[in-house]
Structure formats: structure tokens, C-alpha cells
PyMOL CGO cylinders between C-alpha atoms (Angstrom):
from pymol import cmd
from pymol.cgo import CYLINDER

trace = [
    CYLINDER, -103.26, 143.81, 48.31, -105.80, 145.77, 46.28, 0.3, 1, 1, 1, 1, 1, 1,
    CYLINDER, -105.80, 145.77, 46.28, -107.00, 145.17, 42.75, 0.3, 1, 1, 1, 1, 1, 1,
    CYLINDER, -107.00, 145.17, 42.75, -107.20, 147.94, 40.20, 0.3, 1, 1, 1, 1, 1, 1,
    CYLINDER, -107.20, 147.94, 40.20, -110.44, 146.39, 38.93, 0.3, 1, 1, 1, 1, 1, 1,
    CYLINDER, -110.44, 146.39, 38.93, -112.44, 144.96, 41.81, 0.3, 1, 1, 1, 1, 1, 1,
    CYLINDER, -112.44, 144.96, 41.81, -114.77, 142.06, 41.14, 0.3, 1, 1, 1, 1, 1, 1,
    CYLINDER, -114.77, 142.06, 41.14, -118.29, 143.37, 40.93, 0.3, 1, 1, 1, 1, 1, 1,
    CYLINDER, -118.29, 143.37, 40.93, -120.82, 140.53, 40.92, 0.3, 1, 1, 1, 1, 1, 1,
    CYLINDER, -120.82, 140.53, 40.92, -123.59, 143.04, 40.27, 0.3, 1, 1, 1, 1, 1, 1,
    CYLINDER, -123.59, 143.04, 40.27, -122.13, 143.89, 36.86, 0.3, 1, 1, 1, 1, 1, 1,
    CYLINDER, -122.13, 143.89, 36.86, -121.82, 140.23, 35.94, 0.3, 1, 1, 1, 1, 1, 1,
    CYLINDER, -121.82, 140.23, 35.94, -125.41, 139.61, 37.01, 0.3, 1, 1, 1, 1, 1, 1,
    CYLINDER, -125.41, 139.61, 37.01, -126.61, 142.59, 34.97, 0.3, 1, 1, 1, 1, 1, 1,
    CYLINDER, -126.61, 142.59, 34.97, -124.79, 141.26, 31.90, 0.3, 1, 1, 1, 1, 1, 1,
    CYLINDER, -124.79, 141.26, 31.90, -126.34, 137.84, 32.45, 0.3, 1, 1, 1, 1, 1, 1,
    CYLINDER, -126.34, 137.84, 32.45, -129.82, 139.27, 32.82, 0.3, 1, 1, 1, 1, 1, 1,
    CYLINDER, -129.82, 139.27, 32.82, -129.35, 141.37, 29.69, 0.3, 1, 1, 1, 1, 1, 1,
    CYLINDER, -129.35, 141.37, 29.69, -128.20, 138.34, 27.67, 0.3, 1, 1, 1, 1, 1, 1,
    CYLINDER, -128.20, 138.34, 27.67, -131.10, 136.26, 28.98, 0.3, 1, 1, 1, 1, 1, 1,
    CYLINDER, -131.10, 136.26, 28.98, -133.55, 139.00, 28.08, 0.3, 1, 1, 1, 1, 1, 1,
    CYLINDER, -133.55, 139.00, 28.08, -132.19, 139.02, 24.52, 0.3, 1, 1, 1, 1, 1, 1,
    CYLINDER, -132.19, 139.02, 24.52, -132.57, 135.24, 24.26, 0.3, 1, 1, 1, 1, 1, 1,
    CYLINDER, -132.57, 135.24, 24.26, -136.12, 135.28, 25.61, 0.3, 1, 1, 1, 1, 1, 1,
    CYLINDER, -136.12, 135.28, 25.61, -137.07, 138.18, 23.36, 0.3, 1, 1, 1, 1, 1, 1,
    CYLINDER, -137.07, 138.18, 23.36, -135.70, 136.43, 20.26, 0.3, 1, 1, 1, 1, 1, 1,
    CYLINDER, -135.70, 136.43, 20.26, -137.47, 133.14, 20.95, 0.3, 1, 1, 1, 1, 1, 1,
    CYLINDER, -137.47, 133.14, 20.95, -140.78, 134.75, 21.87, 0.3, 1, 1, 1, 1, 1, 1,
    CYLINDER, -140.78, 134.75, 21.87, -140.38, 137.09, 18.87, 0.3, 1, 1, 1, 1, 1, 1,
    CYLINDER, -140.38, 137.09, 18.87, -141.13, 140.14, 21.01, 0.3, 1, 1, 1, 1, 1, 1,
    CYLINDER, -141.13, 140.14, 21.01, -139.24, 143.32, 20.17, 0.3, 1, 1, 1, 1, 1, 1,
    CYLINDER, -139.24, 143.32, 20.17, -139.96, 145.05, 23.48, 0.3, 1, 1, 1, 1, 1, 1,
    CYLINDER, -139.96, 145.05, 23.48, -139.80, 142.54, 26.31, 0.3, 1, 1, 1, 1, 1, 1,
    CYLINDER, -139.80, 142.54, 26.31, -141.50, 143.84, 29.45, 0.3, 1, 1, 1, 1, 1, 1,
    CYLINDER, -141.50, 143.84, 29.45, -139.29, 142.11, 32.01, 0.3, 1, 1, 1, 1, 1, 1,
    CYLINDER, -139.29, 142.11, 32.01, -142.02, 142.49, 34.63, 0.3, 1, 1, 1, 1, 1, 1,
    CYLINDER, -142.02, 142.49, 34.63, -144.36, 140.33, 32.56, 0.3, 1, 1, 1, 1, 1, 1,
    CYLINDER, -144.36, 140.33, 32.56, -145.21, 136.71, 33.11, 0.3, 1, 1, 1, 1, 1, 1,
    CYLINDER, -145.21, 136.71, 33.11, -143.97, 134.15, 30.58, 0.3, 1, 1, 1, 1, 1, 1,
    CYLINDER, -143.97, 134.15, 30.58, -147.53, 133.06, 29.81, 0.3, 1, 1, 1, 1, 1, 1,
    CYLINDER, -147.53, 133.06, 29.81, -148.77, 136.65, 29.45, 0.3, 1, 1, 1, 1, 1, 1,
    CYLINDER, -148.77, 136.65, 29.45, -146.34, 137.00, 26.54, 0.3, 1, 1, 1, 1, 1, 1,
    CYLINDER, -146.34, 137.00, 26.54, -147.82, 133.93, 24.86, 0.3, 1, 1, 1, 1, 1, 1,
    CYLINDER, -147.82, 133.93, 24.86, -145.00, 131.62, 25.90, 0.3, 1, 1, 1, 1, 1, 1,
    CYLINDER, -145.00, 131.62, 25.90, -145.43, 127.91, 25.28, 0.3, 1, 1, 1, 1, 1, 1,
    CYLINDER, -145.43, 127.91, 25.28, -143.75, 124.87, 26.80, 0.3, 1, 1, 1, 1, 1, 1,
    CYLINDER, -143.75, 124.87, 26.80, -141.78, 124.32, 23.58, 0.3, 1, 1, 1, 1, 1, 1,
    CYLINDER, -141.78, 124.32, 23.58, -140.51, 127.90, 23.70, 0.3, 1, 1, 1, 1, 1, 1,
    CYLINDER, -140.51, 127.90, 23.70, -139.57, 127.45, 27.35, 0.3, 1, 1, 1, 1, 1, 1,
    CYLINDER, -139.57, 127.45, 27.35, -137.46, 124.42, 26.43, 0.3, 1, 1, 1, 1, 1, 1,
    CYLINDER, -137.46, 124.42, 26.43, -135.81, 126.36, 23.59, 0.3, 1, 1, 1, 1, 1, 1,
    CYLINDER, -135.81, 126.36, 23.59, -135.08, 129.32, 25.89, 0.3, 1, 1, 1, 1, 1, 1,
    CYLINDER, -135.08, 129.32, 25.89, -133.49, 127.10, 28.54, 0.3, 1, 1, 1, 1, 1, 1,
    CYLINDER, -133.49, 127.10, 28.54, -131.43, 125.16, 25.98, 0.3, 1, 1, 1, 1, 1, 1,
    CYLINDER, -131.43, 125.16, 25.98, -130.11, 128.39, 24.47, 0.3, 1, 1, 1, 1, 1, 1,
    CYLINDER, -130.11, 128.39, 24.47, -129.30, 129.89, 27.87, 0.3, 1, 1, 1, 1, 1, 1,
    CYLINDER, -129.30, 129.89, 27.87, -127.38, 126.74, 28.72, 0.3, 1, 1, 1, 1, 1, 1,
    CYLINDER, -127.38, 126.74, 28.72, -125.55, 126.73, 25.38, 0.3, 1, 1, 1, 1, 1, 1,
    CYLINDER, -125.55, 126.73, 25.38, -124.71, 130.44, 25.17, 0.3, 1, 1, 1, 1, 1, 1,
    CYLINDER, -124.71, 130.44, 25.17, -124.31, 131.36, 28.82, 0.3, 1, 1, 1, 1, 1, 1,
    CYLINDER, -124.31, 131.36, 28.82, -123.44, 128.03, 30.43, 0.3, 1, 1, 1, 1, 1, 1,
    CYLINDER, -123.44, 128.03, 30.43, -126.23, 128.35, 32.99, 0.3, 1, 1, 1, 1, 1, 1,
    CYLINDER, -126.23, 128.35, 32.99, -128.31, 125.28, 33.76, 0.3, 1, 1, 1, 1, 1, 1,
    CYLINDER, -128.31, 125.28, 33.76, -131.94, 126.39, 33.98, 0.3, 1, 1, 1, 1, 1, 1,
    CYLINDER, -131.94, 126.39, 33.98, -135.09, 124.38, 33.54, 0.3, 1, 1, 1, 1, 1, 1,
    CYLINDER, -135.09, 124.38, 33.54, -138.40, 125.24, 31.92, 0.3, 1, 1, 1, 1, 1, 1,
    CYLINDER, -138.40, 125.24, 31.92, -139.98, 124.80, 35.34, 0.3, 1, 1, 1, 1, 1, 1,
    CYLINDER, -139.98, 124.80, 35.34, -138.16, 127.96, 36.41, 0.3, 1, 1, 1, 1, 1, 1,
    CYLINDER, -138.16, 127.96, 36.41, -139.96, 129.93, 33.70, 0.3, 1, 1, 1, 1, 1, 1,
    CYLINDER, -139.96, 129.93, 33.70, -143.29, 128.36, 34.57, 0.3, 1, 1, 1, 1, 1, 1,
    CYLINDER, -143.29, 128.36, 34.57, -142.94, 128.95, 38.31, 0.3, 1, 1, 1, 1, 1, 1,
    CYLINDER, -142.94, 128.95, 38.31, -141.50, 132.47, 38.25, 0.3, 1, 1, 1, 1, 1, 1,
    CYLINDER, -141.50, 132.47, 38.25, -144.02, 135.25, 38.65, 0.3, 1, 1, 1, 1, 1, 1,
    CYLINDER, -144.02, 135.25, 38.65, -142.06, 137.44, 36.23, 0.3, 1, 1, 1, 1, 1, 1,
    CYLINDER, -142.06, 137.44, 36.23, -139.31, 137.09, 33.67, 0.3, 1, 1, 1, 1, 1, 1,
    CYLINDER, -139.31, 137.09, 33.67, -137.24, 139.36, 35.87, 0.3, 1, 1, 1, 1, 1, 1,
    CYLINDER, -137.24, 139.36, 35.87, -137.55, 136.83, 38.70, 0.3, 1, 1, 1, 1, 1, 1,
    CYLINDER, -137.55, 136.83, 38.70, -136.48, 134.01, 36.40, 0.3, 1, 1, 1, 1, 1, 1,
    CYLINDER, -136.48, 134.01, 36.40, -133.47, 135.98, 35.17, 0.3, 1, 1, 1, 1, 1, 1,
    CYLINDER, -133.47, 135.98, 35.17, -132.46, 136.94, 38.71, 0.3, 1, 1, 1, 1, 1, 1,
    CYLINDER, -132.46, 136.94, 38.71, -132.61, 133.32, 39.85, 0.3, 1, 1, 1, 1, 1, 1,
    CYLINDER, -132.61, 133.32, 39.85, -130.50, 132.21, 36.90, 0.3, 1, 1, 1, 1, 1, 1,
    CYLINDER, -130.50, 132.21, 36.90, -127.95, 134.95, 37.56, 0.3, 1, 1, 1, 1, 1, 1,
    CYLINDER, -127.95, 134.95, 37.56, -127.70, 133.75, 41.16, 0.3, 1, 1, 1, 1, 1, 1,
    CYLINDER, -127.70, 133.75, 41.16, -127.12, 130.17, 39.94, 0.3, 1, 1, 1, 1, 1, 1,
    CYLINDER, -127.12, 130.17, 39.94, -124.32, 131.46, 37.75, 0.3, 1, 1, 1, 1, 1, 1,
    CYLINDER, -124.32, 131.46, 37.75, -122.78, 133.50, 40.56, 0.3, 1, 1, 1, 1, 1, 1,
    CYLINDER, -122.78, 133.50, 40.56, -122.85, 130.54, 42.95, 0.3, 1, 1, 1, 1, 1, 1,
    CYLINDER, -122.85, 130.54, 42.95, -121.27, 128.19, 40.41, 0.3, 1, 1, 1, 1, 1, 1,
]
cmd.load_cgo(trace, "trace")
């Protein structure tokens, strides 16, 4: 049996990454968020990291921790890891 609209996890991951980017951008108050940047390079603080993770959990239902932001080399890496967590859930 075939579906007219096949599940495409890539699209869901792209939507998740886009939503996370918007959240991070809003909290860091950065209009253009270079996704290849490091959280600290953008002036991110531990309080902002906690706010970002709480908002991601609330709005997207993805459990992420501030440690993920601190340990990721780039925001893109953090978003990709979170999207994987969501996909595996």
C-alpha cells in the first residue's frame, strides 16, 4: 500500500531546525543568526541557554539541556542533535 504523502523525516527536521533558530535568535536578540557560529561567539550566557532550552521544550516538546548548547561546536550542530532527539522520540 502506498501513501499519497510519504513521511519525509528530512522535512520535519528542517522545520524543527528553523523553529529552533527562531527561538535562539529571539533570545539572543540577533536578527541574523549565523547558524555556523558558536553560542559563545554570539555572546550567549548560561541564563540565555536555560531560557532557550526551556522555550524549545515548551514550544517544540523537545527535551534539550543547556549543556548541549555549551558542548556543540556550532548552533547548527545543536539544532541537528535536537532534531534527531525529536525524530527518535
